[in-house]
C-alpha positions as CSV (number, residue, x, y, z in Angstrom):
1,M,13.3,-13.7,16.0
2,Q,16.4,-11.5,15.6
3,V,16.7,-10.2,12.0
4,Y,19.5,-7.7,12.4
5,Q,22.3,-6.7,14.8
6,S,25.0,-4.1,14.8
7,P,27.1,-2.6,17.7
8,Y,24.3,0.0,18.0
9,V,21.0,-1.7,17.6
10,T,19.3,-5.1,17.5
11,L,16.1,-5.6,15.5
12,E,13.7,-8.4,16.3
13,V,10.4,-9.4,14.7
14,V,7.6,-11.2,16.4
15,P,5.3,-12.1,13.5
16,E,2.6,-13.6,15.5
17,N,2.1,-10.3,17.4
18,Q,2.8,-8.1,14.3
19,L,5.6,-6.5,16.4
20,I,9.0,-5.2,15.6
21,K,11.4,-4.6,18.5
22,V,14.3,-2.1,18.3
23,I,16.8,-2.4,21.1
24,W,19.4,0.4,21.2
25,S,22.7,-0.4,22.9
26,P,25.0,1.8,25.1
27,E,27.4,1.9,22.1
28,T,25.1,4.6,20.7
29,V,27.2,7.0,22.7
30,T,29.7,6.8,19.8
31,M,27.1,6.7,17.0
32,T,27.3,9.4,14.3
33,D,24.3,10.9,12.6
34,D,25.2,9.0,9.4
35,I,25.3,5.7,11.3
36,F,22.0,6.6,13.0
37,K,20.4,7.2,9.6
38,A,21.7,3.9,8.3
39,E,20.4,2.0,11.2
40,L,16.9,3.6,10.9
41,T,17.0,2.9,7.2
42,K,17.6,-0.8,8.0
43,Y,14.6,-0.6,10.5
44,A,12.4,0.8,7.7
45,E,13.5,-2.0,5.3
46,I,12.6,-4.7,7.9
47,A,9.3,-3.0,8.6
48,E,8.5,-3.0,4.9
49,Q,9.4,-6.7,4.7
50,Y,7.4,-7.9,7.7
51,H,4.6,-5.3,7.9
52,P,4.2,-5.1,11.7
53,H,1.5,-3.0,13.2
54,F,3.4,-2.3,16.4
55,S,6.9,-1.0,17.2
56,F,8.6,-1.4,20.6
57,I,11.6,0.8,20.8
58,D,13.9,0.3,23.8
59,T,15.9,3.5,24.1
60,S,16.8,2.9,27.8
61,A,20.5,2.6,26.8
62,F,20.3,5.1,24.0
63,A,23.0,7.7,24.6
64,M,23.0,9.9,21.4
65,T,21.4,13.2,21.2
66,V,19.5,13.5,17.9
67,I,20.1,16.9,16.4
68,P,17.2,18.9,14.9
69,E,18.4,18.3,11.3
70,T,18.4,14.5,11.9
71,Q,15.1,14.7,13.6
72,E,13.7,16.3,10.5
73,W,15.4,13.6,8.3
74,V,13.6,10.9,10.4
75,Q,10.3,12.7,10.0
76,E,10.7,13.0,6.2
77,N,12.3,9.6,5.5
78,I,11.5,7.0,8.1
79,H,8.0,7.9,9.4
80,P,6.4,7.8,6.0
81,R,8.0,4.4,5.3
82,S,6.9,3.1,8.7
83,L,3.3,4.2,8.1
84,K,3.2,2.6,4.7
85,A,4.6,-0.6,6.1
86,G,1.6,-0.8,8.4
87,I,2.9,0.5,11.8
88,Q,0.2,2.1,13.8
89,K,1.6,2.3,17.4
90,F,5.0,3.1,18.9
91,A,5.9,2.2,22.5
92,Y,9.2,3.7,23.7
93,M,11.2,2.6,26.7
94,V,12.6,5.9,28.0
95,S,16.3,6.7,27.9
96,K,18.1,7.3,31.1
97,D,20.0,10.1,29.4
98,F,17.8,13.3,29.6
99,F,19.1,14.9,26.5
100,S,18.7,11.7,24.5
101,Q,15.1,11.3,25.7
102,V,14.2,14.9,24.8
103,S,15.6,14.5,21.4
104,I,13.7,11.2,20.9
105,E,10.4,12.8,21.9
106,Q,11.1,15.8,19.7
107,T,11.7,13.4,16.7
108,M,8.2,11.9,17.4
109,E,6.3,15.1,17.9
110,D,5.3,15.6,14.3
111,A,4.4,11.9,14.0
112,D,1.5,12.2,16.3
113,A,-0.9,12.6,13.4
114,M,0.4,9.4,11.9
115,F,1.0,7.1,14.9
116,I,-0.2,6.6,18.5
117,T,2.9,6.9,20.6
118,K,3.5,6.4,24.3
119,Y,6.5,6.3,26.6
120,F,7.2,3.7,29.3
121,D,9.7,2.8,32.0
122,N,8.7,-0.8,32.0
123,Q,9.0,-3.2,29.0
124,Q,6.1,-5.4,29.9
125,D,3.8,-2.4,30.3
126,A,4.9,-1.2,26.9
127,I,4.3,-4.5,25.2
128,N,0.9,-5.0,26.9
129,W,-0.1,-1.5,25.8
130,L,0.9,-2.2,22.2
131,L,-0.9,-5.5,21.9
132,H,-4.0,-5.1,24.1
133,K,-5.2,-1.5,23.8
């Protein structure tokens, strides 16, 4: 069920699978750091409300490069909230934009101690991995 939508992101919750889905839009090409932070804060709030164990993040259309300062902000402000909400595993659909993908992976580097994270180029493989491994 869709629980939030903006021009940049759609958030869906699948309670029976303890799953939250994050689908970034091509509009992220115009997204600012402040908007990105606000969207991730909304994600954290929804995770805290529904307590999913799994997070599927579709960054295939993500077109923003996350700068190091914002990566650090995510690590300090979003990852701890995600962990406390119950998220254990992240599956990412890779971005077609090389720089965006690298910045996403850098953002998750320090989270390896908290979460199991894997990158995919196929949504079904990502969902299967989240729910069955």
